C-alpha positions in Angstrom: 38.3 -14.2 19.1 35.6 -12.2 17.3 32.7 -10.8 19.3 29.5 -12.8 18.8 26.5 -10.5 18.3 22.9 -11.6 18.4 20.6 -10.6 15.6 17.6 -11.1 17.9 17.1 -7.5 18.9 17.4 -6.3 15.3 15.0 -9.0 14.0 12.5 -8.1 16.8 12.8 -4.4 15.8 12.1 -5.3 12.1 9.0 -7.3 13.1 7.8 -4.6 15.4 8.3 -1.9 12.7 6.4 -4.0 10.1 3.5 -4.7 12.4 3.4 -1.1 13.7 3.2 0.3 10.2 0.5 -2.1 9.3 -1.4 -1.4 12.5 -1.0 2.4 11.9 -2.4 2.1 8.4 -5.4 0.1 9.7 -6.1 2.6 12.5 -6.0 5.5 10.0 -8.3 3.6 7.7 -10.9 2.4 10.2 -10.8 5.3 12.7 -10.1 8.3 10.4 -11.8 7.0 7.2 -8.6 7.1 5.1 -9.3 4.8 2.1 -6.3 2.8 0.8 -5.5 2.5 -2.9 -4.3 -0.6 -4.6 -0.6 0.3 -4.1 -1.3 1.0 -0.4 -2.8 -2.5 -0.1 0.3 -4.0 -1.8 2.5 -2.2 0.7 0.4 -3.7 3.5 1.0 -7.2 2.1 4.8 -6.5 1.9 4.8 -5.3 5.5 2.8 -8.4 6.6 5.3 -10.6 4.8 8.3 -8.8 6.2 6.9 -9.1 9.8 6.1 -12.8 9.5 9.4 -13.6 7.8 11.4 -11.7 10.4 9.5 -13.6 13.2 10.4 -16.9 11.5 14.0 -16.0 11.3 13.9 -14.8 14.9 12.4 -18.2 15.9 15.1 -20.1 14.0 17.8 -18.0 15.6 16.3 -18.7 19.1 16.3 -22.4 18.3 19.9 -22.2 17.1 18.8 -23.4 13.6 20.4 -20.4 11.8 21.1 -22.4 8.7 17.4 -23.0 8.1 16.9 -19.3 7.9 19.1 -18.8 4.9 16.4 -19.0 2.3 14.2 -16.5 4.3 16.7 -13.6 4.2 16.3 -12.9 0.5 12.5 -13.0 1.0 12.8 -10.5 3.8 14.9 -8.2 1.7 12.5 -8.6 -1.2 9.5 -7.8 0.9 11.0 -4.6 2.3 12.4 -3.7 -1.1 9.0 -4.1 -2.8 7.4 -1.9 -0.1 9.9 0.8 -1.1 9.2 0.2 -4.8 5.4 0.3 -4.5 5.6 3.4 -2.2 7.9 5.2 -4.6 5.5 4.3 -7.5 2.7 5.8 -5.5 4.6 9.0 -4.7 5.5 9.4 -8.3 1.8 9.2 -9.2 0.8 11.7 -6.5 3.4 14.2 -7.7 2.3 13.8 -11.3 5.5 12.2 -12.6 3.6 9.1 -13.6 0.0 8.8 -14.9 -2.5 7.5 -12.4 -3.4 4.9 -15.1 -0.1 3.2 -14.2 -1.9 1.9 -11.1 -4.0 -1.2 -11.6 -7.4 -1.3 -9.8 -6.5 -4.8 -8.6 -3.4 -5.8 -6.5 -1.0 -8.0 -8.3 -2.1 -11.1 -6.3 -5.9 -10.5 -6.5 -6.6 -13.3 -9.0 -4.3 -15.9 -7.4 -4.7 -15.1 -3.7 -8.0 -13.2 -3.1 -7.0 -11.6 0.2 -9.5 -8.8 -0.5 -12.3 -11.4 -0.3 -10.9 -13.2 2.8 -9.9 -10.1 4.8 -11.7 -7.1 3.2 -11.1 -4.9 6.2 -7.4 -5.2 5.7 -6.9 -5.9 2.0 -9.8 -4.2 0.1 -8.8 -1.1 -1.8 -11.3 1.6 -2.1 -9.1 4.6 -2.7 -7.7 5.9 -6.0 -3.9 5.9 -6.6 -2.5 9.4 -6.5 -5.5 11.0 -4.8 -4.0 11.7 -1.3 -5.5 14.6 0.7 -3.9 13.4 3.9 -0.9 15.1 5.4 0.9 15.0 8.8 3.1 17.9 9.9 3.0 19.3 6.4 4.2 16.2 4.5 1.9 13.8 2.7 1.1 10.5 4.3 2.8 8.9 1.3 6.0 10.7 1.9 6.0 9.6 5.6 5.3 6.0 4.6 8.1 6.2 2.0 10.5 7.4 4.7 9.3 4.6 7.0 9.8 1.8 4.4 13.2 3.1 3.3 14.3 3.0 7.0 12.8 -0.5 7.2 14.8 -1.6 4.1 17.9 0.0 5.6 17.4 -1.9 8.9 16.8 -5.2 7.0 20.0 -4.7 4.9 22.0 -3.8 8.0 20.7 -6.8 9.9 21.5 -9.1 6.9 25.0 -7.6 6.7 25.5 -8.2 10.4 24.3 -11.8 9.9 26.8 -12.4 7.1 29.6 -10.9 9.2 28.8 -13.3 12.0 
């Protein structure tokens, strides 16, 4: 008989990672004065979506309604994948591979879902894409966030794979 493994610890770790990264970004913005650019704001949205979706899947797992979580898994993978995509785009702008004009002054959702008006302290972009003077231990903040969201995507893929194997 195959060993039944719970996804709950992994889902809790995903939610914790998403909300910790979002919280860290907000602390750096409001306590250190680091202004986020449009792509940074989009990454925040993906982290918020990933955290909420993982909590929903976790709740459905706890209620033993696993089948209801099936449509949420692609959304979780898409949110974490888009965080990697946007962060990679930002790193390519910072390194000069892409022109900074490839970054819109408005997040993709700004005209349909005006989060920047509803929660400006979280979703208002005041920085310019590609102008990052912030580094931690010799690496740019963008490189650290890219490493973080790649690890998040890896964790989401691993958790989904474990769920499929179950």
